[in-house]
C-alpha positions as CSV (number, residue, x, y, z in Angstrom):
1,X,136.7,157.5,70.0
2,X,137.9,154.4,71.1
3,X,136.7,153.7,67.0
4,X,138.8,156.7,66.1
5,X,142.3,155.1,68.0
6,X,141.9,152.2,66.0
7,X,141.7,153.5,63.1
8,X,144.7,155.8,63.2
9,X,146.6,153.2,64.3
10,X,145.7,150.8,61.3
11,X,146.2,153.8,59.3
12,X,149.7,154.9,60.6
13,X,150.9,151.5,60.1
14,X,149.7,150.8,56.6
15,X,151.2,154.2,55.8
16,X,154.4,153.6,57.1
17,X,155.0,150.2,55.4
18,X,154.1,152.0,51.9
19,X,156.1,154.9,52.7
20,X,159.5,153.2,53.3
21,X,160.9,151.9,49.8
22,X,164.4,151.9,51.3
23,X,165.2,148.0,53.6
24,X,168.7,149.0,55.7
25,X,171.0,145.7,55.0
26,X,168.0,143.4,53.8
27,X,166.0,144.2,56.2
28,X,162.2,143.8,55.5
29,X,158.8,145.0,56.8
30,X,157.0,142.7,59.0
31,X,153.8,142.3,60.3
32,X,153.1,140.8,63.9
33,X,150.0,139.3,65.8
34,X,150.6,138.8,70.0
35,X,149.2,138.2,72.7
36,X,149.9,137.7,76.4
37,X,149.3,138.3,80.0
38,X,149.3,141.3,82.4
39,X,150.0,141.7,85.7
40,X,148.8,145.4,86.3
41,X,148.5,147.5,89.2
42,X,147.1,151.3,90.1
43,X,149.9,153.1,92.0
44,X,150.3,157.1,93.1
45,X,148.3,159.1,95.9
46,X,145.6,158.6,98.1
47,X,142.8,161.2,99.0
48,X,144.9,162.4,101.5
49,X,148.3,162.2,100.0
50,X,149.9,159.2,101.0
51,X,150.8,156.4,99.1
52,X,148.6,154.0,97.2
53,X,149.4,150.0,98.3
54,X,146.7,148.0,96.3
55,X,147.4,144.7,94.8
56,X,148.3,143.5,91.2
57,X,145.1,141.7,89.2
58,X,145.8,139.5,86.6
59,X,144.7,141.0,83.1
60,X,145.7,140.1,79.4
61,X,146.1,142.1,75.9
62,X,146.1,141.1,72.2
63,X,146.5,142.7,69.3
64,X,149.0,143.4,66.3
65,X,152.1,145.5,65.3
66,X,154.8,145.8,62.2
67,X,158.1,146.2,62.3
68,X,159.9,148.7,59.9
69,X,163.2,148.8,59.0
70,X,164.7,152.4,59.6
71,X,168.3,151.7,60.1
72,X,171.2,148.9,60.7
73,X,169.4,146.9,63.1
74,X,166.7,149.4,64.4
75,X,162.5,149.2,63.6
76,X,160.0,151.6,63.9
77,X,157.2,149.5,65.6
78,X,153.7,151.0,65.6
79,X,150.9,148.8,66.8
80,X,147.5,148.6,68.4
81,X,146.1,146.5,71.1
82,X,143.4,145.6,73.5
83,X,144.4,145.5,76.8
84,X,142.9,145.1,80.2
85,X,144.3,146.3,83.6
86,X,143.2,147.6,87.1
87,X,144.1,146.8,90.6
88,X,142.5,145.4,93.2
89,X,142.6,147.4,96.8
90,X,141.7,145.5,99.9
91,X,140.3,147.3,103.3
92,X,139.4,144.4,105.6
93,X,136.7,143.4,105.6
94,X,136.0,145.4,102.4
95,X,137.7,143.9,98.8
96,X,137.2,146.5,96.1
97,X,138.4,145.1,92.3
98,X,138.6,147.7,89.6
99,X,138.7,146.4,85.9
100,X,139.5,148.5,82.9
101,X,139.2,148.0,79.0
102,X,141.7,149.8,77.2
103,X,142.3,150.3,73.0
104,X,145.9,150.9,72.7
105,X,148.3,152.3,70.3
106,X,152.3,151.9,70.9
107,X,154.7,153.2,68.8
108,X,157.9,151.8,69.9
109,X,161.8,152.0,68.7
110,X,163.4,148.5,68.6
111,X,166.7,147.4,67.9
112,X,167.2,143.7,66.7
113,X,170.6,141.9,66.7
114,X,171.9,138.7,65.9
115,X,172.3,136.1,68.5
116,X,172.2,132.6,67.5
117,X,169.3,131.6,65.6
118,X,167.6,134.3,66.1
119,X,167.2,137.8,67.3
120,X,167.7,139.5,70.9
121,X,164.9,142.6,70.9
122,X,164.9,145.5,73.1
123,X,162.1,147.9,72.8
124,X,160.9,151.5,73.8
125,X,158.5,154.2,73.0
126,X,155.3,155.7,74.2
127,X,151.6,154.5,73.9
128,X,148.3,156.2,74.3
129,X,145.2,154.7,75.5
130,X,141.9,154.6,75.6
131,X,139.2,153.1,77.8
132,X,135.8,152.1,76.7
133,X,134.7,149.7,79.5
134,X,135.2,149.3,82.9
135,X,133.7,148.0,86.7
136,X,134.3,148.7,90.0
137,X,133.5,145.9,92.6
138,X,132.9,145.4,95.9
139,X,132.8,142.8,98.3
140,X,132.6,142.0,102.0
141,X,131.9,138.3,103.2
142,X,128.8,136.9,101.0
143,X,127.4,140.9,100.2
144,X,129.0,142.2,97.0
145,X,128.1,145.4,94.8
146,X,129.1,146.1,91.5
147,X,129.4,149.5,89.1
148,X,129.8,149.9,85.6
149,X,132.6,152.9,85.8
150,X,131.7,156.3,83.8
151,X,134.5,157.7,82.1
152,X,134.4,161.9,82.7
153,X,137.4,164.3,83.1
154,X,135.5,166.2,85.9
155,X,133.2,164.5,88.4
156,X,130.6,167.2,89.3
157,X,129.5,168.0,93.6
158,X,125.7,166.9,92.6
159,X,126.6,163.2,91.0
160,X,125.9,160.1,92.7
161,X,128.3,159.7,95.8
162,X,128.4,156.1,94.9
163,X,128.9,156.1,91.2
164,X,132.3,155.1,89.7
165,X,134.2,156.9,87.4
166,X,137.7,157.2,85.7
167,X,139.5,159.5,82.8
168,X,139.1,157.2,79.1
169,X,142.7,158.5,78.3
170,X,145.6,157.1,79.1
171,X,149.3,157.7,77.7
172,X,153.0,156.8,79.3
173,X,156.2,154.7,78.1
174,X,156.6,150.8,77.2
175,X,160.2,149.2,78.1
176,X,160.1,145.7,76.6
177,X,162.6,142.9,75.9
178,X,162.4,139.6,74.5
179,X,163.7,137.2,71.4
180,X,162.4,136.7,68.4
181,X,163.2,132.7,66.4
182,X,164.3,132.3,62.9
183,X,161.3,131.4,61.8
184,X,158.9,134.2,63.5
185,X,157.8,132.8,66.7
186,X,158.9,135.4,69.1
187,X,158.1,136.5,73.1
188,X,158.9,139.0,75.2
189,X,158.7,140.9,78.7
190,X,156.6,144.1,79.2
191,X,157.1,146.8,81.7
192,X,154.7,149.9,81.1
193,X,154.3,153.3,83.3
194,X,151.0,155.5,83.2
195,X,152.3,159.1,83.2
196,X,148.6,160.2,82.9
197,X,146.6,160.6,85.9
198,X,143.3,158.3,85.2
199,X,141.2,159.8,88.1
200,X,138.7,162.6,87.4
201,X,138.9,166.0,89.3
202,X,136.5,165.1,92.1
203,X,134.1,167.8,93.2
204,X,131.8,165.3,95.6
205,X,134.2,165.5,98.1
206,X,135.3,169.3,99.5
207,X,138.9,169.6,101.0
208,X,142.5,169.0,99.4
209,X,141.9,166.2,97.3
210,X,145.2,164.6,96.7
211,X,144.7,161.8,94.9
212,X,146.6,160.6,91.8
213,X,146.0,157.1,90.2
214,X,148.0,155.9,87.6
215,X,148.4,152.8,85.5
216,X,151.7,150.7,86.1
217,X,152.1,147.0,84.8
218,X,154.5,144.3,83.4
219,X,153.5,141.2,81.5
220,X,154.7,138.6,79.1
221,X,153.6,138.4,74.9
222,X,153.8,135.3,72.5
223,X,153.6,136.2,69.2
224,X,154.7,135.6,65.6
225,X,156.0,137.7,62.9
226,X,155.4,137.1,59.2
């Protein structure tokens, strides 16, 4: 599945760049490479419906995008990213750290306005992500235990009580702002809000399970456009 998402993103970017022949106001189609740091968390509700009080963890992202002019000072910017997410859950004396690795396809609309010797950028749009790897680590003093996360939509009542599970599919919204120098170097501040629950339906525990886990994150990117 992750290979399909990656292939679709590449085909989308190449097809869009060839399809648009008109470039408003001398604007040009340009490719970009970028990477940076994520500050990630998992927000939502626990089993009882109470608000989660998790701590952020540091992750990273890296990938590429293409910037396609669609109107004066406006661009369509699809891309593909590798991104790590998760959260830290402290319930003294136990500390739990969830790490998830995603392939993401952002589809952003970007405004670029001339400012000084470069361009101010503001963008927003949806993203779709697919998790292909994850770990769930428990620590209590010198004792630690780590699970590989299994990606399923439903956890059966007979599944391992100590197992760790998540949905693979994620989707949500991006918002970012930044500045691009005339030479192509750019930086941006990112916000990402997950709109899909990433926790599967869990039939191991009877009762009214009100859990809702959603990815939320902030980040800083540095990149180059050519």
